[in-house]
C-alpha positions as CSV (number, residue, x, y, z in Angstrom):
1,M,2.5,-12.1,23.1
2,P,-0.1,-14.1,21.2
3,K,0.9,-15.3,17.7
4,V,-0.2,-13.2,14.8
5,A,-2.9,-14.8,12.8
6,A,-1.5,-13.5,9.5
7,F,1.1,-10.9,8.5
8,S,0.2,-8.1,6.1
9,P,2.9,-6.1,4.3
10,S,2.0,-3.0,6.3
11,R,2.4,-4.8,9.6
12,L,5.8,-6.2,8.6
13,A,7.0,-2.8,7.4
14,V,6.1,-1.1,10.7
15,W,8.1,-3.7,12.7
16,Q,11.0,-3.4,10.2
17,R,11.1,0.4,10.8
18,C,10.8,0.3,14.6
19,A,9.8,-2.5,17.0
20,R,8.6,0.1,19.5
21,R,6.3,1.7,16.9
22,Y,5.0,-1.8,16.2
23,Y,4.3,-2.3,19.9
24,W,2.2,0.9,20.1
25,Q,0.3,0.3,16.9
26,Y,-0.4,-3.4,17.0
27,V,0.0,-4.6,20.6
28,V,-1.2,-1.7,22.7
29,K,-3.2,-0.3,19.8
30,V,-2.8,3.4,20.6
31,P,-5.3,5.3,18.4
32,R,-3.7,7.3,15.6
33,K,-5.0,10.4,13.8
34,R,-5.5,10.2,10.0
35,T,-3.5,12.8,8.1
36,G,-4.7,14.9,5.1
37,D,-2.3,13.0,2.8
38,Q,-3.7,9.7,4.0
39,A,-7.3,10.9,3.4
40,V,-6.4,11.9,-0.2
41,G,-4.8,8.6,-0.8
42,I,-7.7,6.6,0.5
43,S,-10.2,8.7,-1.5
44,I,-8.3,8.3,-4.8
45,H,-7.8,4.7,-4.1
46,G,-11.5,4.2,-3.6
47,A,-12.4,6.2,-6.7
48,L,-10.1,4.1,-8.9
49,E,-11.6,0.9,-7.5
50,A,-15.1,2.2,-8.1
51,V,-14.2,3.1,-11.7
52,Q,-12.9,-0.4,-12.4
53,Q,-15.9,-2.1,-10.8
54,A,-18.2,0.1,-12.9
55,G,-16.5,-1.2,-16.1
56,G,-13.6,1.1,-16.5
57,L,-13.3,4.7,-17.8
58,A,-15.1,3.7,-21.0
59,A,-18.2,3.0,-18.8
60,T,-18.0,6.0,-16.4
61,G,-16.4,8.7,-18.5
62,L,-14.1,11.2,-17.0
63,A,-16.9,13.2,-15.4
64,G,-18.4,10.0,-13.9
65,A,-15.0,9.1,-12.5
66,L,-14.6,12.5,-10.9
67,A,-18.1,12.1,-9.4
68,L,-17.0,8.8,-7.9
69,L,-14.1,10.6,-6.2
70,Q,-16.7,12.9,-4.6
71,D,-18.7,9.9,-3.5
72,K,-15.6,8.2,-2.1
73,W,-14.1,11.3,-0.5
74,E,-12.8,10.9,3.1
75,G,-12.9,14.2,5.0
76,E,-11.3,13.1,8.2
77,G,-7.7,14.3,8.7
78,F,-7.8,17.9,7.6
79,A,-7.2,20.7,10.0
80,T,-9.6,23.2,8.4
81,P,-12.4,23.2,5.8
82,E,-10.1,25.3,3.6
83,E,-7.3,22.7,3.8
84,E,-9.8,20.0,2.8
85,A,-11.1,22.1,-0.1
86,T,-7.6,22.6,-1.4
87,A,-6.8,18.9,-1.1
88,K,-9.9,18.0,-2.9
89,V,-9.0,20.2,-5.9
90,A,-5.5,18.6,-6.0
91,A,-7.0,15.1,-5.8
92,E,-9.3,15.8,-8.7
93,A,-6.4,17.0,-10.8
94,M,-4.3,14.0,-9.9
95,L,-7.2,11.6,-10.7
96,R,-7.9,13.4,-14.0
97,R,-4.3,13.3,-15.2
98,Y,-3.9,9.6,-14.2
99,L,-7.1,8.5,-16.0
100,E,-6.4,10.6,-19.1
101,T,-3.1,8.7,-19.5
102,H,-3.8,5.3,-18.1
103,G,-7.6,5.0,-17.8
104,A,-8.1,2.7,-20.7
105,G,-6.1,-0.3,-19.4
106,D,-4.5,-3.0,-21.5
107,G,-6.1,-6.1,-20.0
108,V,-9.3,-7.5,-18.5
109,P,-9.5,-7.1,-14.7
110,V,-9.8,-10.5,-12.9
111,M,-9.2,-9.2,-9.4
112,L,-10.3,-5.9,-7.9
113,E,-9.6,-5.0,-4.2
114,K,-9.3,-8.7,-3.5
115,K,-8.3,-10.0,-0.1
116,L,-5.9,-13.0,-0.4
117,T,-4.3,-15.2,2.2
118,G,-1.6,-17.9,1.9
119,S,1.5,-19.2,3.6
120,F,5.1,-18.8,2.6
121,D,7.7,-21.0,4.3
122,G,5.3,-21.6,7.2
123,V,4.5,-17.9,7.7
124,P,0.8,-16.9,7.2
125,L,0.4,-13.9,4.9
126,L,-2.5,-11.7,3.8
127,G,-2.9,-8.9,1.4
128,I,-5.6,-6.8,-0.3
129,V,-4.6,-6.7,-4.0
130,D,-5.8,-3.5,-5.8
131,R,-6.0,-5.0,-9.3
132,V,-4.9,-8.0,-11.4
133,E,-5.4,-7.9,-15.2
134,R,-5.3,-10.7,-17.7
135,H,-3.7,-9.7,-21.0
136,P,-4.6,-11.1,-24.4
137,D,-1.6,-13.5,-24.3
138,G,-3.0,-15.0,-21.1
139,S,-0.4,-13.5,-18.8
140,L,-1.3,-11.7,-15.6
141,E,-0.3,-8.2,-14.4
142,L,-0.4,-7.2,-10.8
143,I,-1.3,-3.5,-10.5
144,D,-1.0,-1.5,-7.2
145,Y,-2.3,2.1,-6.8
146,K,-0.1,4.6,-5.0
147,S,-0.4,8.3,-4.3
148,G,2.2,8.9,-1.5
149,R,5.4,10.8,-2.3
150,S,7.8,8.0,-1.1
151,A,6.0,5.4,-3.2
152,A,7.0,7.2,-6.3
153,A,10.4,5.7,-5.8
154,G,9.0,2.4,-7.1
155,A,11.7,-0.2,-7.3
156,G,13.9,1.9,-5.1
157,D,11.6,1.6,-2.1
158,P,12.2,-1.7,-0.3
159,E,8.8,-1.5,1.5
160,V,7.0,-1.2,-1.8
161,V,8.9,-4.1,-3.4
162,Q,8.4,-6.3,-0.3
163,Q,4.6,-5.5,-0.4
164,L,4.4,-6.4,-4.1
165,A,6.5,-9.6,-3.6
166,I,3.9,-10.7,-1.1
167,Y,1.0,-9.8,-3.3
168,R,2.6,-11.5,-6.3
169,Y,3.1,-14.6,-4.3
170,L,-0.5,-14.6,-3.0
171,V,-1.9,-14.1,-6.5
172,G,0.2,-17.0,-7.8
173,E,-1.2,-19.2,-4.9
174,A,-4.8,-18.2,-5.8
175,T,-4.5,-18.5,-9.6
176,G,-1.8,-21.1,-10.1
177,A,0.5,-18.7,-11.9
178,A,2.4,-15.7,-10.5
179,P,1.9,-12.4,-12.5
180,T,4.6,-11.9,-15.1
181,R,4.2,-8.2,-14.8
182,V,4.1,-6.1,-11.6
183,T,3.4,-2.4,-11.9
184,V,2.8,0.5,-9.6
185,H,0.3,3.0,-10.9
186,H,1.3,6.2,-9.2
187,V,-1.3,9.0,-9.7
188,T,1.4,11.6,-10.2
189,A,4.6,9.7,-11.3
190,G,2.8,7.5,-13.8
191,T,3.3,3.8,-14.3
192,L,6.4,2.3,-12.6
193,P,7.2,-1.3,-13.6
194,I,8.8,-3.4,-10.9
195,T,11.1,-5.8,-12.7
196,L,13.0,-8.4,-10.7
197,A,14.4,-11.8,-11.4
198,P,12.4,-14.7,-9.9
199,G,15.1,-15.3,-7.3
200,A,14.9,-11.7,-6.2
201,W,11.2,-11.9,-5.6
202,E,11.9,-15.0,-3.5
203,A,14.6,-13.1,-1.5
204,H,12.1,-10.4,-0.6
205,L,9.6,-13.1,0.5
206,A,12.3,-14.7,2.7
207,T,13.1,-11.3,4.3
208,A,9.4,-10.9,5.0
209,A,9.1,-14.4,6.5
210,A,12.2,-13.7,8.7
211,A,10.6,-10.5,10.0
212,A,7.4,-12.3,10.8
213,R,9.2,-14.9,12.9
214,A,11.1,-12.2,14.7
215,I,7.8,-10.5,15.5
216,D,6.4,-13.7,17.0
217,A,9.5,-14.0,19.1
218,E,9.6,-10.3,20.1
219,E,9.6,-9.5,23.8
220,D,11.3,-6.2,24.3
221,F,10.2,-4.1,21.3
222,D,13.3,-1.9,21.5
223,P,13.1,1.5,19.7
224,R,15.1,2.1,16.5
225,V,15.8,5.8,16.6
226,S,16.4,7.5,13.3
227,S,15.4,10.6,11.3
228,A,12.2,8.8,10.4
229,C,11.0,9.3,14.0
230,R,10.2,12.9,13.2
231,S,7.1,11.7,11.3
232,C,6.1,8.9,13.6
233,D,2.6,9.0,15.0
234,Y,4.1,8.0,18.4
235,A,7.1,10.4,18.6
236,G,5.5,12.4,21.4
237,R,5.4,9.3,23.7
238,C,8.7,7.8,22.8
239,Q,11.4,8.5,25.4
240,A,14.2,7.2,23.2
241,Y,13.3,9.8,20.5
242,Q,12.8,12.6,23.0
243,Q,16.3,12.0,24.4
244,S,18.0,11.5,21.0
245,G,18.6,15.1,20.0
246,L,16.8,14.5,16.6
247,R,13.8,16.6,17.4
């Protein structure tokens, strides 16, 4: 298999969940259908980015921010127009609550939806950072937007922490100083600070690098059957899952 040019957190997480799923998604590239939950997340994410690019909530106002959600709305992934309409109302409510509580922001944005690349321990990494703010004391805060249910676990979700460890490292490579604060802004659960000792951040990076090397050396892509298979996009074509009794 050709070497991967650069490893994103999402690519690494898929392989860590199941090598066979990685094979279908990144090697064979079997098309996947977007879900309604994914569409909502993409739409809210796009609206938050647009609000920040416009100068923040002070510039757009709440009505303007909600209009940006309409502009950024992704309609693909819903089974019926009624399902989409219900999801849009829920998305508006989530965005409104988030902006009413956290819309002002504490610092000045210095990165918005910024693609960063770098190398850790010889492994090429890439990430798209949602937002980095510089605070009055000169320190940086890395902010990542989330809307999914599992992401509300914050520091209890190893995939989220690994993702933010990679982003924190890439921001440090780009600016010369790693962010001193790392925060998940979850549109329903609120702000979730991710506080780890420097050595713990390094440990997550080392785990990511080990996974990347394993991917480059992968030949068999053996399935890892678990209860998570029930929500896998490729469950219908996975013989190991079909024979597992977990259906």
